[in-house]
TIVOPA-762426 format. One record per residue: residue number from 1; x, y, z of N, C-alpha, C in turn. Coordinates in nm, 3 decimals. Layout:
N
PT     k       n_x       n_y       n_z      ca_x      ca_y      ca_z       c_x       c_y       c_z
PT   NUM         X         Y         Z         X         Y         Z         X         Y         Z
...
END
This chain:
79
PT     k       n_x       n_y       n_z      ca_x      ca_y      ca_z       c_x       c_y       c_z
PT     1    16.573    12.971   -11.548    16.703    12.907   -11.555    16.765    12.940   -11.688
PT     2    16.890    12.977   -11.686    16.955    13.024   -11.809    16.991    12.909   -11.903
PT     3    17.024    12.793   -11.850    17.059    12.679   -11.935    16.941    12.582   -11.941
PT     4    16.927    12.515   -12.053    16.827    12.409   -12.061    16.876    12.293   -11.977
PT     5    16.782    12.220   -11.918    16.818    12.107   -11.832    16.903    12.004   -11.907
PT     6    16.872    11.981   -12.034    16.944    11.879   -12.108    17.089    11.918   -12.133
PT     7    17.121    12.046   -12.119    17.258    12.091   -12.141    17.340    12.087   -12.012
PT     8    17.275    12.062   -11.899    17.344    12.059   -11.770    17.409    11.925   -11.745
PT     9    17.528    11.928   -11.690    17.585    11.805   -11.639    17.526    11.782   -11.501
PT    10    17.537    11.661   -11.452    17.488    11.631   -11.318    17.556    11.722   -11.216
PT    11    17.686    11.738   -11.229    17.763    11.818   -11.134    17.719    11.964   -11.135
PT    12    17.696    12.019   -11.253    17.653    12.158   -11.265    17.513    12.175   -11.205
PT    13    17.426    12.080   -11.229    17.291    12.086   -11.172    17.298    12.081   -11.020
PT    14    17.386    11.999   -10.964    17.402    11.991   -10.819    17.454    12.124   -10.764
PT    15    17.548    12.186   -10.834    17.600    12.316   -10.790    17.488    12.420   -10.786
PT    16    17.406    12.421   -10.890    17.296    12.517   -10.895    17.195    12.488   -10.785
PT    17    17.167    12.361   -10.761    17.073    12.323   -10.656    17.125    12.366   -10.519
PT    18    17.253    12.344   -10.494    17.313    12.385   -10.367    17.306    12.537   -10.349
PT    19    17.325    12.611   -10.458    17.316    12.757   -10.451    17.173    12.801   -10.417
PT    20    17.075    12.738   -10.478    16.935    12.771   -10.451    16.902    12.741   -10.305
PT    21    16.941    12.624   -10.258    16.914    12.586   -10.120    16.981    12.683   -10.023
PT    22    17.105    12.719   -10.052    17.177    12.814    -9.967    17.106    12.947    -9.957
PT    23    17.061    12.999   -10.070    16.989    13.127   -10.071    16.860    13.118    -9.991
PT    24    16.786    13.008   -10.011    16.659    12.992    -9.940    16.681    12.976    -9.790
PT    25    16.789    12.908    -9.752    16.818    12.890    -9.610    16.855    13.021    -9.541
PT    26    16.912    13.115    -9.615    16.946    13.245    -9.559    16.820    13.319    -9.513
PT    27    16.711    13.298    -9.584    16.584    13.357    -9.545    16.565    13.503    -9.581
PT    28    16.657    13.561    -9.653    16.648    13.703    -9.690    16.589    13.723    -9.829
PT    29    16.515    13.627    -9.878    16.460    13.633   -10.014    16.311    13.669   -10.005
PT    30    16.266    13.768   -10.083    16.123    13.801   -10.085    16.040    13.679   -10.124
PT    31    15.919    13.673   -10.075    15.832    13.556   -10.094    15.819    13.514   -10.240
PT    32    15.790    13.607   -10.329    15.771    13.572   -10.470    15.897    13.512   -10.530
PT    33    16.011    13.571   -10.496    16.139    13.520   -10.546    16.168    13.383   -10.485
PT    34    16.134    13.366   -10.357    16.156    13.239   -10.290    16.075    13.128   -10.356
PT    35    15.953    13.159   -10.395    15.869    13.059   -10.462    15.930    13.019   -10.595
PT    36    15.976    13.119   -10.671    16.040    13.090   -10.800    16.167    13.007   -10.780
PT    37    16.246    13.044   -10.681    16.369    12.969   -10.652    16.337    12.826   -10.609
PT    38    16.233    12.811   -10.527    16.192    12.678   -10.483    16.153    12.592   -10.602
PT    39    16.076    12.648   -10.695    16.036    12.574   -10.815    16.158    12.533   -10.897
PT    40    16.253    12.624   -10.911    16.377    12.592   -10.984    16.452    12.480   -10.912
PT    41    16.458    12.489   -10.780    16.525    12.385   -10.702    16.459    12.249   -10.719
PT    42    16.328    12.247   -10.724    16.256    12.121   -10.743    16.287    12.061   -10.881
PT    43    16.294    12.146   -10.983    16.327    12.097   -11.117    16.470    12.040   -11.119
PT    44    16.562    12.111   -11.055    16.700    12.063   -11.050    16.710    11.932   -10.972
PT    45    16.636    11.924   -10.863    16.635    11.803   -10.782    16.583    11.684   -10.862
PT    46    16.475    11.704   -10.935    16.419    11.597   -11.018    16.517    11.556   -11.127
PT    47    16.580    11.654   -11.189    16.679    11.624   -11.294    16.792    11.538   -11.238
PT    48    16.847    11.578   -11.123    16.956    11.501   -11.061    16.909    11.361   -11.023
PT    49    16.791    11.351   -10.966    16.737    11.220   -10.928    16.721    11.130   -11.050
PT    50    16.666    11.185   -11.157    16.646    11.107   -11.280    16.780    11.060   -11.338
PT    51    16.880    11.148   -11.338    17.012    11.110   -11.389    17.072    10.997   -11.305
PT    52    17.060    11.006   -11.173    17.112    10.901   -11.086    17.040    10.769   -11.109
PT    53    16.909    10.773   -11.126    16.835    10.650   -11.153    16.878    10.588   -11.286
PT    54    16.901    10.672   -11.385    16.945    10.622   -11.517    17.080    10.551   -11.504
PT    55    17.173    10.612   -11.434    17.305    10.552   -11.416    17.296    10.426   -11.332
PT    56    17.213    10.427   -11.229    17.195    10.307   -11.146    17.141    10.191   -11.230
PT    57    17.046    10.220   -11.319    16.992    10.117   -11.406    17.101    10.061   -11.497
PT    58    17.184    10.150   -11.552    17.295    10.104   -11.637    17.390    10.015   -11.557
PT    59    17.422    10.056   -11.436    17.514     9.978   -11.352    17.457     9.840   -11.323
PT    60    17.328     9.833   -11.295    17.263     9.706   -11.267    17.273     9.615   -11.389
PT    61    17.251     9.669   -11.506    17.258     9.590   -11.629    17.400     9.540   -11.652
PT    62    17.497     9.627   -11.631    17.636     9.590   -11.653    17.678     9.479   -11.557
PT    63    17.637     9.489   -11.433    17.680     9.394   -11.331    17.603     9.263   -11.334
PT    64    17.482     9.262   -11.389    17.401     9.141   -11.380    17.397     9.056   -11.507
PT    65    17.437     9.107   -11.618    17.433     9.031   -11.743    17.536     8.919   -11.740
PT    66    17.491     8.795   -11.736    17.575     8.675   -11.741    17.680     8.669   -11.631
PT    67    17.673     8.756   -11.532    17.771     8.756   -11.425    17.910     8.795   -11.469
PT    68    17.925     8.840   -11.590    18.056     8.880   -11.641    18.074     9.030   -11.628
PT    69    18.196     9.071   -11.608    18.225     9.214   -11.603    18.235     9.265   -11.746
PT    70    18.160     9.369   -11.774    18.160     9.426   -11.909    18.198     9.573   -11.898
PT    71    18.250     9.630   -12.004    18.285     9.773   -12.000    18.164     9.857   -11.965
PT    72    18.185     9.955   -11.882    18.078    10.045   -11.842    18.088    10.173   -11.922
PT    73    17.979    10.209   -11.988    17.974    10.336   -12.061    17.849    10.410   -12.019
PT    74    17.861    10.538   -12.007    17.747    10.623   -11.972    17.687    10.675   -12.100
PT    75    17.560    10.644   -12.121    17.489    10.691   -12.238    17.413    10.816   -12.199
PT    76    17.422    10.918   -12.280    17.348    11.039   -12.254    17.200    11.014   -12.280
PT    77    17.118    11.059   -12.190    16.975    11.042   -12.203    16.921    11.148   -12.298
PT    78    16.849    11.104   -12.398    16.791    11.201   -12.492    16.642    11.215   -12.464
PT    79    16.596    11.338   -12.477    16.453    11.364   -12.449    16.387    11.415   -12.571
END
């Protein structure tokens, strides 16, 4: 992968994942390349899943604290 995962936005990671899935679905990829692409797709899938869980946790905190509506801000996850 040319970009580090931490530099990817969620949207860009989804675009890359969709491209990988599309290529694999075509079925014209040599086995070794397909395995590499599958591994990349799994990494992208995990990254997207983790980002969604992080945002869901933030939303839960925002909505449940004292029952009051508070400003919602997205904090970048640092690794």
